[in-house]
N, C-alpha and C positions, 0 to 999 in steps of 0.2 A: 428199631435195631440199628446199632451204629453202622455206618458205612466203613467197610474194609478199604483201607487206602493201601495202594501198592507202593512198595519201597521206592519206586522210581518217581513217584509223584512228590516233588519237593513242596513243603509246606510253605505258603505265601501268606503273610499277614496283611490284612486289609483293614486298617483302623477306621472305625466309623464314629463321627461326631454327630451331635444334633445339627441337622440341616444338610449333611452329606446325603446326596442322592444318587450317585453314580457307582455305589459299591456293588450292586448286584450285576450290573453290566460289566464291571471290571473283574468280578469273580467269574463270570461266564466266560470271559476272554482267557483268563487264566487257565480255567478248567479245560477249555477247548484245545489250549496249547500243551496240555499234559501236566499242569500243576495241580496243587491241592489248596484252593483258596480258603481261608479262614477269616470270615468278617467278625471283628471284635470290637465292642465299644472302647473308646479311648479311656473312659473313666474305669473300665474294668481291668485295664492293662497294669502290669507291674514290670519294673525294669528287668527283673529275672526272667520274664516271659519271652524276651527277645532271643535268648539262647536257644529256643525251641523252633525257630524260623529259619528258613533258607533265603527268604526274600522278603521285602516290604513293599507294598504298593499303596500309595495315597491316592484316593480316587477324587473324582470331581464332585461338584455340588456347591452348596452355600454353607459351609460349616459355621455354625453358630450365627447363622444369618448374616454373614460377612461383618459382623461386629469388629470394630478396630480396622476396617478395611478388609478386603478379600483375603481370607486365609490368615488374617492377623492374629486372631486369638488361638487358632490351632497351632500356629507357628510358636507362640509363646508356650503352649503346653508341651509341644515337641521338645522345645529347647530346655525348658525348666525340669521336666520329668524324664525324658529319655534321650537328652542330647548326647550323653556319654555312650549310651547303647547304640544309637544310630551312627555316631562317628566310628564306633568300633566295628559296626557292620561294614561301613565303607573301607576302613582299613584292612579288613579281612578278605575284601573282594566280593562280599554278598552284595547282589544288586538292589538298588533302592530306585523306585520309579514313582514319580509324581506327575499326575494328569490334571490340568486345568487348576482347580482349587488345590490340589495336592502339589502342584508345581508352585503356585503362590505361597503356599506354606513353606515349601523348602526354600524358596528365595529369601522370604521374610525371616525364617528361623536361623539363617546363616549356614544351613546344612549344604548348600550348594557352593558355598565359599565365594559369593560374589556381592561383597558389600557395597560396590559402586553401582549396583543395579537395583531396580525395583520393578514391580508390575503396577502400572498406573492406569487410569480410565482410558478407554479407548479414544483414539484421536478424533473419531467421529462424534463423540459425546452420546452414544447410545449402545444398548446391548445388541451384540452381533450373534445371529444364529444362522450360519450358512456353511456350505461345503467349501473346503479348501484343498489344495495340494500342497504337500511339503516333501522335501528332499532330505534324506539322511545324509549328512555332510560326509564326503569321502575322506577328510583329514580330521574328523572327530577322534578324540583321544580315548573314548570310551571303548574298552576291549570287548563289552558284551554287545555292543552295536556294530562290531566289525562285519558280521555276515550280511548286514543290511546297507552297507555303505554305497552311497550314490543311487540307492533305491528310492522310489516314490511311495507315498503313502496319501491316499485320498480319504478324507474323513471330515465330520462337521466341527466347527467350533461353536461355543455357546458361552459367552462371557461378556461382561462390562467392563472389567479391569484387566485386560490382557496385553496391554502395550509394555513391551520391554523397554525401560528407559534407562539410559546411562547417565551417570554423574557429569560426564564429559566425554568428548569424542576420543580421547586417548584410552578410556576404559573399554569402549567397543573394540578399538584396534587391538588392544592387548588380549581380549576375550578371543578374537579371531586368530592372532599369532599363536596362543596357547593350545589351539585346536579344541576349544571347549564349546564351540557352536555345534550342536548336535542336529538341529532340524532348521530348515529355512523354508519360508513360504515361496511358492513359485506361481508365475502367471498361468492363467487357465490355458490348457492345451500344450503345456510345456513338455518336451521330451526329456527334461531333466538337465540339459546343458546349461552352460552359464548364461546364455541368452534368455533362459526361462526365468531368472530371477525376478520377483515382482517389483523390485526397484521402488518400493514403497508405496505402489499404486494400489488403490482400494478398487475392487474387493479382494484381489489376489492376497494382499496384506490386509487383513480385516480390521486391524487395531492400530496400525502405524508403528509397530515394532522397529526399533533401530536395525539397520542392516537386514530387515526382513527376517530376523530371528525368531523362530517359532519355539525353540527349546534348546537347552544347554546341559552340559555335565559339569561335575565338580572336577577339581584338579586330579583326582584319583581316577576318574572315569567310571567309578562304581555307581554314583548318584545321577540320575538322568531325569529331566523334567521337560514337559512340553505343554503348551496351552490347548492344542487340539485334542479331539476325542478319538483316538484310534479304536477304542473298545466299542465304537458305534459302527464299525465296518469291519467285521471279522468274517462275514459271509456275503456272497454276492447280492442276495435278495435285499439287503440293508441299503444298497446303493440306489438312490433316486434316478439317476441318470449318468451318462458319461461311460467310457470304455470300461470293460471288465478288468479285474485285477486291482493292484495297487491297494490291497486290503491292509488293514491294520494288524491282521492276525500274525504276520510275520514279526512284528515288534514283540508280541507276547510270547511267540515261540522262542525268540532269542532271549528274552527276560527269563523264562522258565528253564531254558537250557543253561544259562549262566548260574542258576540256583542249584544245579545238580551236583 
Protein backbone atom coordinates (compact mmCIF):
# COMPACT_ATOMS: atom_id res chain seq x y z
CA UNK A 1 0.00 0.00 0.00
CA UNK A 2 1.53 3.40 -0.98
CA UNK A 3 2.62 5.60 1.88
CA UNK A 4 0.38 8.63 2.40
CA UNK A 5 2.62 11.71 2.36
CA UNK A 6 1.55 14.78 4.30
CA UNK A 7 1.42 17.95 2.27
CA UNK A 8 3.89 19.50 4.70
CA UNK A 9 6.56 16.95 3.75
CA UNK A 10 8.53 18.49 0.85
CA UNK A 11 9.74 15.88 -1.66
CA UNK A 12 13.54 15.65 -1.71
CA UNK A 13 15.27 13.97 -4.65
CA UNK A 14 18.27 11.81 -3.72
CA UNK A 15 19.94 10.62 -6.96
CA UNK A 16 21.57 7.19 -6.78
CA UNK A 17 24.45 6.21 -9.06
CA UNK A 18 26.25 2.84 -9.10
CA UNK A 19 28.65 2.95 -6.15
CA UNK A 20 26.64 5.48 -4.16
CA UNK A 21 26.31 3.98 -0.67
CA UNK A 22 25.19 6.78 1.66
CA UNK A 23 21.78 7.44 0.15
CA UNK A 24 19.78 5.50 2.73
CA UNK A 25 21.45 7.36 5.61
CA UNK A 26 20.79 10.68 3.85
CA UNK A 27 17.16 9.65 3.31
CA UNK A 28 16.78 8.78 7.00
CA UNK A 29 18.16 12.19 7.99
CA UNK A 30 15.75 13.96 5.63
CA UNK A 31 12.79 11.94 6.90
CA UNK A 32 13.72 12.66 10.53
CA UNK A 33 13.78 16.36 9.64
CA UNK A 34 10.25 16.22 8.21
CA UNK A 35 10.98 15.77 4.52
CA UNK A 36 9.88 13.11 2.04
CA UNK A 37 13.06 11.54 0.60
CA UNK A 38 12.85 9.88 -2.81
CA UNK A 39 15.90 7.82 -3.85
CA UNK A 40 15.95 7.59 -7.64
CA UNK A 41 18.58 6.03 -9.95
CA UNK A 42 20.31 8.69 -12.03
CA UNK A 43 19.73 6.59 -15.15
CA UNK A 44 15.96 6.69 -14.58
CA UNK A 45 15.72 10.45 -14.18
CA UNK A 46 14.50 12.79 -16.90
CA UNK A 47 14.92 16.58 -16.96
CA UNK A 48 11.17 17.06 -16.51
CA UNK A 49 11.26 15.10 -13.24
CA UNK A 50 13.01 17.91 -11.39
CA UNK A 51 9.93 20.12 -11.40
CA UNK A 52 8.27 17.69 -8.99
CA UNK A 53 10.89 18.11 -6.26
CA UNK A 54 11.41 20.79 -3.65
CA UNK A 55 15.09 20.02 -3.00
CA UNK A 56 17.96 17.85 -4.22
CA UNK A 57 20.45 16.00 -2.03
CA UNK A 58 23.53 14.41 -3.61
CA UNK A 59 24.72 11.76 -1.13
CA UNK A 60 28.12 10.31 -0.36
CA UNK A 61 29.74 7.12 -1.53
CA UNK A 62 31.90 6.16 -4.48
CA UNK A 63 29.74 6.90 -7.51
CA UNK A 64 30.92 4.87 -10.49
CA UNK A 65 33.81 3.62 -8.39
CA UNK A 66 35.33 7.12 -8.50
CA UNK A 67 36.14 6.65 -12.19
CA UNK A 68 37.63 9.86 -13.63
CA UNK A 69 38.41 10.93 -10.04
CA UNK A 70 36.10 11.15 -7.05
CA UNK A 71 32.69 12.30 -8.28
CA UNK A 72 34.08 12.92 -11.76
CA UNK A 73 31.76 10.81 -13.87
CA UNK A 74 28.69 11.78 -11.85
CA UNK A 75 29.69 15.42 -12.35
CA UNK A 76 29.74 14.92 -16.12
CA UNK A 77 26.27 13.36 -16.05
CA UNK A 78 24.83 16.11 -13.87
CA UNK A 79 26.21 18.77 -16.16
CA UNK A 80 25.33 17.08 -19.46
CA UNK A 81 21.89 15.72 -18.56
CA UNK A 82 20.52 17.99 -15.84
CA UNK A 83 22.73 21.08 -15.77
CA UNK A 84 19.97 23.45 -16.88
CA UNK A 85 17.47 21.98 -14.42
CA UNK A 86 19.85 22.17 -11.46
CA UNK A 87 20.83 25.74 -12.31
CA UNK A 88 17.14 26.66 -12.45
CA UNK A 89 16.71 24.97 -9.07
CA UNK A 90 19.33 27.29 -7.61
CA UNK A 91 17.91 30.37 -9.37
CA UNK A 92 14.48 29.65 -7.92
CA UNK A 93 15.91 29.33 -4.41
CA UNK A 94 15.30 25.60 -4.03
CA UNK A 95 18.09 24.12 -1.88
CA UNK A 96 20.68 21.69 -3.23
CA UNK A 97 22.97 19.87 -0.80
CA UNK A 98 25.99 17.73 -1.68
CA UNK A 99 27.70 15.55 0.93
CA UNK A 100 31.18 14.06 0.41
CA UNK A 101 30.95 12.44 -3.05
CA UNK A 102 28.00 14.71 -3.74
CA UNK A 103 30.15 17.73 -2.86
CA UNK A 104 32.89 16.44 -5.16
CA UNK A 105 30.35 16.13 -7.97
CA UNK A 106 29.00 19.66 -7.36
CA UNK A 107 32.51 21.13 -7.46
CA UNK A 108 33.60 19.26 -10.58
CA UNK A 109 30.33 19.86 -12.46
CA UNK A 110 30.61 23.62 -12.02
CA UNK A 111 27.29 23.77 -10.17
CA UNK A 112 29.00 25.35 -7.17
CA UNK A 113 30.55 28.04 -9.38
CA UNK A 114 34.10 27.49 -8.15
CA UNK A 115 36.22 26.85 -11.23
CA UNK A 116 39.42 27.83 -9.41
CA UNK A 117 38.99 24.97 -6.92
CA UNK A 118 39.07 21.21 -6.94
CA UNK A 119 38.97 18.39 -4.42
CA UNK A 120 42.30 16.61 -4.49
CA UNK A 121 43.91 13.67 -2.68
CA UNK A 122 44.24 14.09 1.06
CA UNK A 123 47.49 15.73 2.11
CA UNK A 124 48.38 12.66 4.18
CA UNK A 125 48.11 10.42 1.13
CA UNK A 126 45.60 8.04 2.66
CA UNK A 127 41.90 7.49 3.20
CA UNK A 128 40.65 9.28 6.33
CA UNK A 129 37.80 7.93 8.45
CA UNK A 130 37.52 9.88 11.71
CA UNK A 131 35.26 12.26 13.61
CA UNK A 132 35.72 16.00 13.13
CA UNK A 133 34.15 19.21 14.37
CA UNK A 134 33.03 21.84 11.88
CA UNK A 135 31.56 25.29 12.38
CA UNK A 136 28.86 26.80 10.19
CA UNK A 137 30.46 30.12 9.28
CA UNK A 138 28.64 33.19 10.56
CA UNK A 139 29.21 35.24 7.42
CA UNK A 140 28.17 32.52 4.96
CA UNK A 141 25.83 33.96 2.33
CA UNK A 142 23.60 30.88 2.16
CA UNK A 143 20.16 31.96 3.30
CA UNK A 144 19.02 28.48 4.27
CA UNK A 145 22.06 28.04 6.54
CA UNK A 146 21.25 31.25 8.44
CA UNK A 147 19.58 29.47 11.40
CA UNK A 148 22.82 27.53 11.94
CA UNK A 149 25.36 30.35 11.76
CA UNK A 150 28.26 29.96 14.22
CA UNK A 151 26.89 26.60 15.40
CA UNK A 152 28.96 23.41 15.56
CA UNK A 153 28.45 20.04 13.93
CA UNK A 154 30.37 16.99 15.05
CA UNK A 155 30.36 14.12 12.56
CA UNK A 156 32.69 11.76 10.71
CA UNK A 157 34.63 12.14 7.50
CA UNK A 158 35.28 9.21 5.18
CA UNK A 159 37.20 10.16 2.06
CA UNK A 160 40.46 9.86 0.17
CA UNK A 161 40.06 12.96 -2.02
CA UNK A 162 38.69 15.63 0.30
CA UNK A 163 41.38 18.29 0.21
CA UNK A 164 39.93 21.53 -1.12
CA UNK A 165 42.71 23.00 -3.24
CA UNK A 166 42.74 26.49 -4.76
CA UNK A 167 44.41 27.42 -8.03
CA UNK A 168 46.19 30.29 -6.25
CA UNK A 169 46.04 32.18 -2.93
CA UNK A 170 43.84 34.90 -4.41
CA UNK A 171 41.11 32.36 -5.21
CA UNK A 172 40.83 31.31 -1.57
CA UNK A 173 40.85 34.93 -0.41
CA UNK A 174 38.07 35.82 -2.85
CA UNK A 175 35.98 32.87 -1.65
CA UNK A 176 36.32 34.19 1.90
CA UNK A 177 35.45 37.77 0.90
CA UNK A 178 32.38 36.59 -1.00
CA UNK A 179 30.98 34.84 2.07
CA UNK A 180 30.99 31.50 0.33
CA UNK A 181 32.80 29.48 3.01
CA UNK A 182 29.98 27.50 4.62
CA UNK A 183 31.83 25.14 6.97
CA UNK A 184 35.27 25.18 8.57
CA UNK A 185 37.22 22.52 10.45
CA UNK A 186 37.86 23.33 14.10
CA UNK A 187 40.45 22.05 16.53
CA UNK A 188 39.25 19.40 18.96
CA UNK A 189 37.53 20.75 22.03
CA UNK A 190 36.99 24.17 20.46
CA UNK A 191 34.20 26.37 21.76
CA UNK A 192 33.71 27.64 18.22
CA UNK A 193 35.67 30.87 18.58
CA UNK A 194 38.37 32.06 16.21
CA UNK A 195 41.06 30.43 18.35
CA UNK A 196 39.53 27.05 17.62
CA UNK A 197 40.20 27.10 13.86
CA UNK A 198 42.28 24.06 12.99
CA UNK A 199 45.04 26.09 11.37
CA UNK A 200 45.73 23.30 8.92
CA UNK A 201 46.71 20.96 11.75
CA UNK A 202 46.03 17.26 11.39
CA UNK A 203 43.79 15.53 12.47
CA UNK A 204 41.44 18.49 13.15
CA UNK A 205 41.81 19.30 9.46
CA UNK A 206 41.80 15.71 8.17
CA UNK A 207 42.80 16.37 4.58
CA UNK A 208 44.81 19.61 4.40
CA UNK A 209 42.03 21.74 2.87
CA UNK A 210 43.01 25.35 2.23
CA UNK A 211 41.96 27.69 5.06
CA UNK A 212 40.44 24.68 6.90
CA UNK A 213 37.43 24.87 4.56
CA UNK A 214 35.12 21.88 4.99
CA UNK A 215 32.35 23.12 2.70
CA UNK A 216 31.11 26.04 0.60
CA UNK A 217 28.10 27.50 -1.14
CA UNK A 218 27.52 28.86 -4.63
CA UNK A 219 27.09 32.62 -5.29
CA UNK A 220 23.30 32.36 -4.85
CA UNK A 221 23.61 30.54 -1.53
CA UNK A 222 21.11 27.88 -2.59
CA UNK A 223 23.73 25.23 -3.44
CA UNK A 224 25.76 23.98 -0.48
CA UNK A 225 28.35 21.20 -0.26
CA UNK A 226 30.57 19.74 2.44
CA UNK A 227 32.99 16.83 2.83
CA UNK A 228 31.98 15.54 6.32
CA UNK A 229 28.95 13.29 6.85
CA UNK A 230 26.34 15.05 9.05
CA UNK A 231 23.84 12.29 8.24
CA UNK A 232 25.94 10.01 10.46
CA UNK A 233 25.15 12.03 13.58
CA UNK A 234 21.45 12.80 13.78
CA UNK A 235 20.85 11.09 17.14
CA UNK A 236 23.06 10.98 20.23
CA UNK A 237 23.63 7.22 20.22
CA UNK A 238 25.57 7.52 16.94
CA UNK A 239 28.26 9.55 18.71
CA UNK A 240 31.16 7.35 19.89
CA UNK A 241 32.49 9.84 22.43
CA UNK A 242 32.65 13.50 23.35
CA UNK A 243 30.03 15.95 24.58
CA UNK A 244 26.37 15.62 23.71
CA UNK A 245 24.81 17.85 21.09
CA UNK A 246 26.37 19.34 17.95
CA UNK A 247 24.41 16.84 15.87
CA UNK A 248 24.05 17.01 12.11
CA UNK A 249 20.28 16.84 12.44
CA UNK A 250 20.04 20.64 12.59
CA UNK A 251 21.52 20.88 9.09
CA UNK A 252 18.82 18.63 7.64
CA UNK A 253 16.11 20.50 9.52
CA UNK A 254 17.29 23.76 7.92
CA UNK A 255 17.54 22.04 4.51
CA UNK A 256 13.99 20.66 4.70
CA UNK A 257 12.59 23.95 6.03
CA UNK A 258 14.10 25.77 3.05
CA UNK A 259 12.29 23.34 0.75
CA UNK A 260 8.83 24.07 2.15
